[in-house]
C-alpha positions as CSV (number, residue, x, y, z in Angstrom):
1,X,-21.8,-10.4,-33.8
2,X,-18.2,-10.9,-34.8
3,X,-15.5,-9.0,-33.0
4,X,-14.5,-5.7,-34.5
5,X,-13.1,-2.2,-33.9
6,X,-14.7,1.1,-35.0
7,X,-12.7,4.2,-35.5
8,X,-14.6,7.5,-35.5
9,X,-14.4,11.2,-35.1
10,X,-17.0,13.5,-33.5
11,X,-17.8,17.3,-33.1
12,X,-16.2,18.2,-36.4
13,X,-12.9,16.3,-35.7
14,X,-12.5,17.8,-32.3
15,X,-12.7,14.3,-30.7
16,X,-11.5,11.0,-32.0
17,X,-13.0,7.8,-30.8
18,X,-12.5,4.0,-30.8
19,X,-15.0,1.3,-29.7
20,X,-14.7,-2.4,-29.9
21,X,-16.7,-5.6,-29.4
22,X,-14.3,-8.4,-28.2
23,X,-16.3,-11.2,-26.8
24,X,-14.7,-14.0,-28.9
25,X,-11.3,-12.5,-28.6
26,X,-11.6,-12.7,-24.9
27,X,-13.1,-16.1,-24.8
28,X,-10.4,-17.4,-27.1
29,X,-7.8,-16.1,-24.6
30,X,-9.7,-17.6,-21.7
31,X,-9.8,-21.0,-23.5
32,X,-6.2,-20.8,-24.4
33,X,-5.0,-20.1,-20.9
34,X,-7.8,-21.7,-18.8
35,X,-8.0,-18.5,-16.8
36,X,-10.1,-18.1,-13.6
37,X,-13.1,-15.6,-13.9
38,X,-11.1,-12.6,-12.3
39,X,-8.0,-13.4,-14.5
40,X,-10.3,-13.5,-17.5
41,X,-11.8,-10.2,-16.6
42,X,-8.4,-8.6,-16.0
43,X,-6.8,-10.0,-19.2
44,X,-10.0,-9.4,-21.2
45,X,-10.1,-5.7,-20.3
46,X,-6.4,-5.2,-21.2
47,X,-6.7,-7.2,-24.4
48,X,-9.7,-4.9,-25.4
49,X,-7.9,-1.7,-24.5
50,X,-4.7,-2.9,-26.3
51,X,-6.5,-3.9,-29.5
52,X,-8.0,-0.4,-29.8
53,X,-4.7,1.2,-29.0
54,X,-3.0,-1.1,-31.7
55,X,-5.5,0.2,-34.2
56,X,-4.2,3.8,-33.5
57,X,-0.8,2.9,-34.9
58,X,-0.2,3.6,-38.7
59,X,2.2,1.1,-40.0
60,X,1.7,-2.6,-40.6
61,X,4.8,-3.7,-38.7
62,X,4.1,-1.4,-35.7
63,X,3.7,-3.3,-32.4
64,X,2.2,-2.3,-29.1
65,X,3.0,-4.0,-25.8
66,X,1.4,-3.3,-22.5
67,X,2.9,-4.8,-19.3
68,X,1.3,-4.6,-15.9
69,X,3.3,-5.6,-12.9
70,X,1.4,-5.7,-9.7
71,X,1.6,-6.7,-5.9
72,X,-1.6,-8.6,-6.1
73,X,-2.0,-12.3,-6.5
74,X,-2.3,-12.3,-10.3
75,X,1.3,-10.9,-10.5
76,X,0.8,-9.1,-13.8
77,X,-0.5,-9.1,-17.3
78,X,1.3,-8.9,-20.7
79,X,-0.5,-8.1,-23.9
80,X,0.7,-7.4,-27.4
81,X,-1.4,-5.9,-30.3
82,X,-0.7,-4.8,-33.9
83,X,-2.2,-2.2,-36.1
84,X,-4.5,-4.9,-37.9
85,X,-6.6,-5.9,-34.9
86,X,-4.6,-8.8,-33.8
87,X,-4.0,-9.1,-30.1
88,X,-2.4,-11.7,-27.8
89,X,-1.6,-11.9,-24.1
90,X,-1.4,-13.8,-20.9
91,X,-1.9,-13.4,-17.1
92,X,1.2,-14.3,-15.0
93,X,-1.0,-16.2,-12.6
94,X,-4.1,-17.4,-14.6
95,X,-5.6,-19.5,-11.7
96,X,-6.0,-16.6,-9.2
97,X,-9.3,-16.7,-7.2
98,X,-10.7,-13.9,-5.2
99,X,-14.0,-13.0,-3.5
100,X,-16.1,-10.4,-5.2
101,X,-15.4,-6.7,-4.7
102,X,-17.6,-4.5,-2.3
103,X,-19.6,-3.8,-5.5
104,X,-20.3,-7.5,-5.9
105,X,-18.2,-7.6,-9.1
106,X,-15.0,-9.5,-10.1
107,X,-12.2,-7.9,-8.1
108,X,-9.7,-7.0,-10.8
109,X,-8.2,-4.2,-8.8
110,X,-7.6,-6.5,-5.9
111,X,-6.1,-9.1,-8.2
112,X,-3.5,-6.6,-9.5
113,X,-2.9,-4.6,-6.4
114,X,-0.3,-1.8,-6.4
115,X,2.1,-1.6,-9.4
116,X,3.2,0.0,-12.6
117,X,2.0,-0.1,-16.3
118,X,4.5,0.0,-19.1
119,X,3.3,0.8,-22.6
120,X,5.9,0.0,-25.3
121,X,5.4,1.1,-29.0
122,X,7.8,-0.4,-31.6
123,X,7.4,1.7,-34.6
124,X,10.5,0.7,-36.5
125,X,12.6,3.5,-35.0
126,X,16.0,3.0,-33.4
127,X,14.4,2.8,-29.9
128,X,10.9,1.9,-29.1
129,X,8.7,4.4,-27.3
130,X,8.2,3.5,-23.6
131,X,5.7,5.1,-21.2
132,X,5.4,4.2,-17.6
133,X,2.8,5.1,-15.0
134,X,1.7,3.9,-11.6
135,X,-1.5,2.0,-11.4
136,X,-4.3,4.2,-10.1
137,X,-7.0,1.6,-9.3
138,X,-5.8,-1.7,-11.0
139,X,-9.2,-1.7,-12.7
140,X,-7.4,-1.1,-16.0
141,X,-9.7,1.4,-17.8
142,X,-8.9,4.1,-15.1
143,X,-5.2,3.2,-15.5
144,X,-5.2,3.6,-19.3
145,X,-7.1,7.0,-18.8
146,X,-4.3,8.1,-16.5
147,X,-1.6,6.8,-18.9
148,X,-3.0,8.8,-21.8
149,X,-3.2,12.0,-19.7
150,X,0.4,11.7,-18.2
151,X,2.4,9.9,-20.7
152,X,0.9,11.0,-24.0
153,X,-0.8,14.4,-22.7
154,X,-4.0,13.4,-24.4
155,X,-7.1,13.9,-22.2
156,X,-9.0,10.6,-22.6
157,X,-11.9,8.6,-21.3
158,X,-11.6,4.8,-21.4
159,X,-14.3,2.2,-20.7
160,X,-13.7,-1.5,-20.6
161,X,-15.9,-4.4,-19.6
162,X,-15.9,-8.2,-19.4
163,X,-19.1,-10.1,-18.3
164,X,-18.9,-13.8,-17.4
165,X,-21.4,-16.6,-17.7
166,X,-22.2,-18.9,-14.8
167,X,-20.1,-21.6,-16.6
168,X,-17.1,-19.2,-16.6
169,X,-17.1,-18.6,-20.3
170,X,-17.2,-15.0,-21.6
171,X,-20.7,-13.5,-22.1
172,X,-19.8,-10.0,-23.2
173,X,-16.7,-8.0,-23.7
174,X,-15.9,-4.6,-25.3
175,X,-14.9,-1.1,-24.6
176,X,-14.3,2.4,-25.9
177,X,-11.5,5.1,-25.9
178,X,-12.5,8.7,-26.3
179,X,-9.6,11.3,-26.9
180,X,-10.0,15.0,-27.0
181,X,-8.0,17.0,-29.6
182,X,-6.1,20.2,-28.3
183,X,-8.4,22.5,-30.3
184,X,-11.6,21.1,-28.8
185,X,-14.0,23.9,-27.8
186,X,-15.3,24.2,-24.2
187,X,-18.9,23.6,-25.1
188,X,-17.9,20.3,-26.8
189,X,-15.9,19.3,-23.7
190,X,-18.8,20.2,-21.4
191,X,-21.3,18.1,-23.5
192,X,-19.0,15.2,-23.7
193,X,-18.3,15.3,-19.9
194,X,-22.1,15.4,-19.3
195,X,-22.8,12.4,-21.6
196,X,-19.9,10.3,-20.1
197,X,-21.1,11.0,-16.5
198,X,-24.5,9.5,-17.4
199,X,-23.0,6.5,-19.4
200,X,-24.0,3.0,-18.3
201,X,-21.2,0.4,-17.8
202,X,-19.9,-1.1,-21.1
203,X,-21.2,-4.6,-20.2
204,X,-24.7,-3.1,-19.5
205,X,-24.7,-1.6,-23.0
206,X,-23.5,-4.7,-24.6
207,X,-26.1,-6.8,-22.7
208,X,-28.8,-4.5,-24.2
209,X,-27.4,-5.3,-27.7
210,X,-25.6,-2.2,-28.3
211,X,-23.0,-2.4,-31.2
212,X,-19.7,-0.4,-30.9
213,X,-21.3,2.2,-33.2
214,X,-24.3,2.6,-30.9
215,X,-22.0,2.9,-27.9
216,X,-20.3,5.9,-29.6
217,X,-23.7,7.3,-30.6
218,X,-24.6,7.3,-26.9
219,X,-21.3,8.8,-25.8
220,X,-21.7,11.5,-28.4
221,X,-25.4,12.2,-27.9
222,X,-26.2,15.7,-29.3
223,X,-23.0,15.7,-31.3
224,X,-22.3,14.6,-34.8
225,X,-20.3,11.3,-35.0
226,X,-18.6,10.1,-38.1
227,X,-17.5,6.4,-38.5
228,X,-14.2,6.4,-40.4
229,X,-13.6,2.7,-40.7
230,X,-14.2,-0.7,-39.2
231,X,-11.5,-3.3,-38.5
232,X,-11.9,-7.0,-37.4
233,X,-10.4,-7.9,-34.1
234,X,-9.1,-11.3,-33.0
235,X,-6.9,-13.2,-30.5
236,X,-4.0,-14.3,-32.7
237,X,-0.6,-15.5,-32.0
238,X,2.1,-15.6,-34.7
239,X,4.2,-18.2,-33.0
240,X,5.4,-21.3,-35.1
241,X,7.7,-24.2,-34.5
242,X,10.2,-22.3,-36.7
243,X,10.0,-19.3,-34.5
244,X,10.5,-21.3,-31.4
245,X,13.5,-23.1,-32.9
246,X,15.1,-19.7,-33.3
247,X,14.5,-19.0,-29.7
248,X,16.2,-22.3,-28.8
249,X,19.2,-21.2,-31.0
250,X,19.5,-18.0,-29.1
251,X,20.0,-19.7,-25.7
252,X,23.5,-20.8,-26.9
253,X,25.4,-23.9,-27.8
254,X,26.2,-24.8,-24.2
255,X,22.5,-24.9,-23.1
256,X,21.5,-26.9,-26.3
257,X,24.2,-29.5,-25.6
258,X,22.9,-29.8,-22.0
259,X,19.4,-30.5,-23.4
260,X,20.8,-33.1,-25.7
261,X,22.8,-34.8,-22.9
262,X,19.5,-35.4,-20.9
263,X,18.5,-37.6,-23.9
264,X,14.8,-36.6,-23.6
265,X,12.6,-34.6,-25.9
266,X,11.8,-31.1,-24.6
267,X,8.6,-29.1,-24.7
268,X,8.5,-25.4,-25.2
269,X,5.5,-23.4,-24.3
270,X,4.4,-20.1,-25.9
271,X,3.5,-17.6,-23.1
272,X,1.1,-15.7,-25.3
273,X,-1.2,-18.5,-26.6
274,X,-0.1,-21.5,-24.6
275,X,0.8,-23.5,-27.6
276,X,3.1,-26.4,-26.8
277,X,6.0,-27.3,-29.2
278,X,7.9,-30.6,-28.8
279,X,11.5,-31.1,-30.0
280,X,13.1,-34.6,-30.2
281,X,16.7,-35.2,-29.4
282,X,17.4,-35.5,-33.1
283,X,15.7,-32.2,-33.7
284,X,17.9,-30.6,-31.1
285,X,21.0,-32.0,-32.7
286,X,19.9,-30.4,-36.0
287,X,19.4,-27.0,-34.1
288,X,22.8,-27.3,-32.6
289,X,24.4,-27.7,-36.1
290,X,22.5,-24.6,-37.2
291,X,23.6,-22.7,-34.1
292,X,27.3,-23.1,-35.0
C-alpha cells in the first residue's frame, strides 16, 4: 500500500476527518537520519500528524511547521509540511535510546519530557499564524488534540502510531484527525465519543490490514462517512545545492572570506533530509563575488 491521506466528512458534514497511511514516509525519514527506534516513533508520529494538518491548508504555497522543544533526551523535533502531502523533518538527537515505557512500548513521552509545541502556519500573509501550547504527555497525539482545542478552538481527536520491526525498520505508520464542527448535534457527539472510546490503537488496526478509509469507517460506525478526496503522502525535501548556496550568501562576506582563508572545501548539511552538499574553495570564491 502506497502512502496517502484521505479527507472526509461524516454525519452530514457535522464532522470532518483525515486519515493517513505513512509507513514509507516514516521509513524514508528513518533511513535519512538513521534514527533510533524511539526517535523514529517520535518523528514518525509528528510527520504523520503534520502531513494531515498540511492537507488542511488551501493554497499551494502554504507551509505548516511544527516545532517541539522538550526537556527529555531527544531535545526536540521539527517538521514541515505543505498542502500537497509533502512532509520533512528531523529529531534534534536522533540517537536517543531509552528503555520501554511501563506499557512495554517505545517511550516517546519520556524521550520528549516536559516542553512546548509551536505550530506555525505560513499562508502568505504579512505575519504567519503561530500557536503555542505546553506538552501534555509528550506522546504527540494527545498534544496535538490539546493544541487544536486550545489554540484553534476546534474539539478534535488525534490518533497516531508507528510500529517498528525487529531490525528497526518501520513496519506500520499512520493516523487520523477527527474534528467536530460547531453545529454538531449532541447525539452525533455522543455516538462519536462512544466509537472512539472503543477504538483500537492505530498500529493494531494497520496490522489488521485496515486502510485509512476503513479506519474512518470504524471511527464513524453507525454514521454516514463521505470520502471527499485522496492525496499521496511522501517524505520530501526541496533542498538543492542552489538553495544551500543562497544560505551561504546570507551568512555574509566576512564569514565567506573566513571559509576561503582556511583553503579547504566545506560541507553543508540539510537538517531536514540529511543531504550533504560540498563546496570547493573555487566555488566559495564564486559565491563571494555573487554576494557583493
